[in-house]
N, C-alpha and C positions, 0 to 999 in steps of 0.2 A: 711275406710273400704276397699277400692280398694288396698291401699298399704299393708294392712294386708293380703289380698288374694294373692297378688303378692309374698310376703315373704313366705307364706305357700306353694305356688306352687314351689318356688325355693327350699325350704327345702325338699319337697317331691321328687324333682329330684335328690337329693344327696343320693347315696346308703347308706343304714344303716350300721353302724359299728358293730352292734350286733354280726353277725356271726363271724367276725374276732376276736372280743374281746373274744367271747366264746371259740373259738379254741385256742387262745393264753393263756387264763387262764388255760385251760386244759393242754396245752403243758408246760406252765410255772410251773404248779404244779408238773408235772412229772420231770422236770429239777430240781426243788427245792428238791424233794425227792432224786434224784440221787446225787446232791451235798451234801446233809446232811448225807447220809450213808457213812460208813467207811469200810464196809465189802469187797467191790469190788473196784478195781482201776477204775478211769475214763477212762483210755485207753481201758480196757477190755469192757466197756459198749459202748464207742463211735466208736472205730476204727474197721476196717474190720478184721475178723478172719484171713484171708490170710496174711494181712499185719503184724499182731501181731506174727504169727507163721513163717513168712518168706517164706511161700509157694507161688507158682505162682498165678496170678490173677484168673485163671480158677478153683482154688480149690473149690470143692463143687458146681460147676455150674449146674450139673444135679439136685442136691437137690434143688437149688434155683429155677429152672424151675418148679419143683413140687410145691413149696411154692407159686409162682406166679399163678399157675393154681388154687390152693385152693382159693387164694384171689380173682381171677377173677370170679370164680364160686359163691363165697359168695356175692360179690358186685352185680353181675348180678341178682341173685335170690332176693336180697333185693329190687333192683329197680323194678323188675318184680312184686314183692309182693306189693310194694307201688302203682304202676300203677293199679294193679288189685283192690286194695282197693278203690282207687280214682274213679274207673269206676264202682263200685257197684258189684264186684265179691269177696266177703269175703272168700268164700271157696278156690278159687284159690289163694288168698292172703295168707291164712294160709298154704296152700300146699307149696308155695315157701318160706315163712318165715321159716317153719320147715326145709326145705332143706338147707337153709342158716345156721341154727343152727348146722346141721350135718356137714356142711363144716367148720364152725368155730372150732368145736371140733377136727376134723381131721387135720385142719391147725395147731392148737395149738400143737397137738401131733407131727406133722412133724417138726414144727419149734422149739419147746421147749423140744422135746424128753420126753413127759409126761410119757408114759408107760415104756420107757427104763431107765430113770434117776429119774425124780421127784417122780413117784409112787413107786420106788424101796424101799424107806424108810418105806413104809407100811408093808413090809415083805411078800406081796402077791406074789405067783408064777407068772412068766411072762405070761403064757396063760390067767390067770385071769385078769391081768392088761390090756392085749390086749382086753379082753372081755369088760371091763369097758369102753374102748375108743369107741368100735364099737356099744355099746348098743343104743345110740341115732339113729344111722343109721338103726339098726334093727327095732326099734320102728317106725321110719318114714316109712320104707318099709311096715310094717304090717298095720299101720294106714291108709296109702294112697295107698294101693295096687290097689284098683279099679280105682283111679284117675291116677296112673302111667300107667295102662293099656291103657289109652286114649292118652298117650303121645308117644314120640319116644323111647319106652321102650327098643328096641334092643340096643341102645347106652348105656343105663344104665346096661344092661346085660354085655356088654363089660367091663364096669368099674368094676362091681362086679367080673368078671372073672379075671381081672388084680390084684385086691386086694386079691382074693383067692389064685391065683398062688404065690403071694408074701409071703403070710402066710405059704403056703406049703413049699416053698423054705427055709424060715426062720426056719421051724421046722425040715426039713429032711436033709438039706445040712450042711456040716461041718462049724461051725462058723469061720469067719476070712478068709475063702478061697476066692480067686478071683472069681471063678465060682459061688460060693454061693452069693457073693455080687452082681455080675452082674445080676444074675437071680432074686434075691429078689428085689433089687432096680429098676431094669429094668422093671419088671412086675408091681411094684407099680407106676412107672412113667406112664406107659401105662394106668393104672387104673385112675390115676389123670387126664390125658388128656381126657379120655373118660367121666369121671364125669363132668369135666369142659364143654366139648362139650354138654353133656346132659342138664345141667342147663342153658347154654346160649341159646340153641335151644328151650328148653321148655319155658324159660322166654320170648323169642322173639315171640313164637307162642301165648302165653297167652296175651302179650301186644298188639300184632297185632289184635287179636280177640276182646279183650275188647275195644280197642280204636275204631275199626271199628264199633262195635255194639253201642258204646256210641255216635258215630257221626251220626248214622242213625236218620233222623228226624221222621221216622215213628215208632221208637222203643217204646214199651209199657212202661208206667211210672212205673209199678210194676216190682220189681226184679224177675228173674226166680227162680225156686225152687233150693234148694241146690244140689239135685242130677243132675239136668240138667246143673247147672252152670259150673262145672268143665268139664263136657263132652263137652260143647261148648268152654270154655275158654282154655282148655289144649289141644284140638285136633289140630294137625298140620294143617297148611293152605295148602289145596290141590289146591288152585286156581292158 
């Protein structure tokens, strides 16, 4: 019996291989699909675009910064939503998860050129394709307007101003011009940076508040009401 307990203790000390196997199965499945298809060369799928085109290494670096911003905002919001859920704040968790969904849609549009290329085959005009991409953001803004008002909303206003200026530049300035490109993509980058900052700050505010409240030994066992929940969870820490 003692030997059995000793073996069980040793087995429990070894980290589980399940997470590694899961991610390798997923990655291996993607690689198998890539190897099986014949429509696109492996070089186009694996190699860097700048290398394939013979362009300098810094080709598209500003666009890459924007993609990194979208990704950072998405991951931070997902972590914040997970912490809020674990500490008994479901409304705050839904708020952050919905924001992460918005980030994923906008990230996919920026990275894969959804409205510019993939949705062009639908035959829809460009303004309508752009509207389809921003609809999740509009729905999030309307659904969580009261909750957003309890956060650092001025940063979010800056993000919306950047995105709005980018759309205006895209619609009014001559396509292909250097000035139009700079104004459109420059304003979009400022919007992405502000959006990333908003979600990072908001997620940190929520996590700090929920963890602090959960750690209080005198905290009431019953969860607060939905209306009070985000008001407490999403409010910036003034201390």
